[in-house]
N, C-alpha and C positions, 0 to 999 in steps of 0.2 A: 503493499499500499504506499509506504514512504517514497518509493521511486515515483509512483503515479503522481503523488502530491508535489514532489521536487519538480517533475516535468510540468505539472500545472501552473506552478509559480514562474517558471522559466517562460512558459509560453505566454504568460500575462505580461511579463516584462518585454517580450519581443514586440508588443503592440506600441512600445514606446519608440522603437527604432524607425528612423526616417532616412531617405536617401540623403547621401553626402555627409553622413555623420562620422565623427571619430568616436569609435566606441571603446571603452575600457572593459577588457574580457577578463573576468575573475577565475579563481581556481576552485577546484573541489567538484563534488559530484553534481550539486544544482547548477553551478555556473557552466558545467560541461554541457548540459542540456541547452542552455541559453546560447552558448557558442555554436553548437551544431545547428540551432535554429537560424542564427545569423548566417551560417554557411549555406543553409537553404535559401535564404533571402538573396544572398549573393548569386547563387546558381539561378535565381529567377530573374536576375538582371540589376538588383539593387546595388548601388555604388556605396559602399562603406569601407571604412578602414578599421583595423583593431589594434589596441595596445594590450598585449597579454601580460598578465600579472606574474606568470611563471614559465619555465621552460616547457612544462607538460602542456600548458595551455598554448603556447606559441606552436608547438608540434601539431596540436589538434587544429588550430586555425589554419596552419599551412596545408593540412590534410583537406580542410573544408574550402580551401581556395579563397580564404580571406586575406586580403593585403595587410601586411604587418607593418606597423610604424614602431620604431624603438626611440627615436628622439623626437620630443615634442616641439612645436612651435605653436604656441597658443594652447587654449584649454581643450580638454576632452569634453565632447557633448554629453555623453552619457555613459557612466560606468555601472555595470552590473556584476553583482558577487554575492556570494553566500555569508554565512556567519554561524558561529558555534553558539552564541547566545545573544538574545535581544532583550533589553529591558524595555519597561513602558516608556522611557524617553528616547527611545531608539538608538540608545548607546549600545555598542557591540563588544563581544570578544571574538576575536578572529585569530587564525594562525595556527589551530591544530593540525592543520594540513602542511604548514611549514612555510607558506608564502607571504606571511604578514608584512614585511617590509615593502615589497613591491605593490602588494594590495593596497597598503596605506598611501604609497605615493601616487598611485593611480586614482584612488579615491579623492585624494587631496587637490588633484589636477582636474577633477571633473566639475562640469557646471551642475550636474546633477547625479547623485550616487544613490542608487537603488539597490536594495538588499532583497534577495529571494531565499525564503526558508520555508520548511514545514512547520506546523504549529509546536512541534516538539522542541523548538530552539527557543520559545518564548519564555522568559524568567521574570520573575518579580524584582529581582536583584541579580546584577552580575556577579560571577565568582562561584557559581554552582559547581562548575568543573575548574580545570586548570587555565591559568593564563600564561600563554607562551610569551617569552621575552628572548629576543634575538641578542646574542652578545658576540663579542669578538672572541675567537678561539684563543688568542694570545692572553695569558695569565687569566683564563676564564674562572678559575677557582677563586681568585681574589674578587673578581666581580661578583661570584656567587655569595661570598662573605658579606660584600656590602649589601646585597640584596636581602639576605636573611637577617640582617640588622634592623630591616624595616619590620620584622615579626612574622615573616612568611617562611614556609617550607618549599624546598624545591628539589627537582631531580633534573639531570642533564638528560635530554631526550636521546634515546637510543642506548644509554649507558656510557660509562667512562671508556670502556675498551673499544666500542664501535659507535662514537656519537653521530647522531643524525647531522648531516651538513646542509645547510640551505643553498639555494641558487646563488647566493652572495658569498658563499664560502665560509659562513658564521655557524655557530652552534646554537641550539635553543635550550633554554632553562624553562622547565614547565613549573610555574610557581602556584602554590596554593596557599590560602590563608585559614585563619581560624574560623571563618564563616564567609559570607558575602561581602562584596566591597561595598562599602557605606557611600563613599564619595568618589566615583569613578574619575572625575576631573582631577581632583587633588591627588589621587593615587597616580594617575598618568603623569602629572608633573614630577612627583617624587621619583618615579622610575627612571624618567629621562635626566634627571640629575646625576644619576650614578655613572661614574666613569667605567666604560667598558660595555655598557648597555647601548645597542645600536638602534633598536626599535621595540616596541612592545605591541602586544595585541589588543589594547583597549582603543576603540575608535569612539571617541566622545564628541558630540555635536557634528558629526560629519554626514550623517545620514538624512536624505531627503525623504525617502520613501522606503517602507518595508512592505513586501508582497507576501503575504503569508498564506500558505495552501493549507486548507483543511478539508474535511469531508464535505462541506457545503460548497467547495469551490475556493479559488483564490481571492482574497480580499487585501485592499491597500490600506496601509496606516500611515500617517505622516503628513508632511507638508501638502501634499497634493489633495489629501481629503480635508485636512484641518484649517488650511489656509495659512499655516505659519508653522514654524519649528516647534515641536512639542515643548511645553514648559517642564 
């Protein structure tokens, strides 16, 4: 059922794609359906270009015949991506697939950032699961010590023997706290202050619309329906 819901959310996002757009193409299973849909539109004659957020997405886009842009001049018209957790203010945790840094760069460069999820990703507060933090491999243990000083626990993804390496050549520390994150905006600032942290998976005040797929069909939440960024 979940795959059907993900596909439904992605199909709803495809309705936003217009001829001539520069599109941010997210990573992960839901985003894959969107990228495949964009490929269909291209095969039907629509002229769009894509900015992929990972090597895997770039390969998929190439297979689908979507022209790829790697250096931007001007903004991305529309970026569509998935999320691991979405709170009522449309703040996100992303990065459990490992592509959070490029995903954030693309989201920040987009005029409109749309997130597609199934309803299992909706949470009352962020921090139900781990928060991925991308750090430089060089002296990563000292970076980890600085992080744990914030009162969190963490593990290096993949383990110390064979750590997971991101597309940027970095490692990911999966951080978990004593409970949910009370103030995502403040915590995001604290994380970025830590030397060695390259980027983290908190996306605060970046999302314009979340398309949530449930049994009753996909519904949109956010600026598109509320007329303003959620408070």
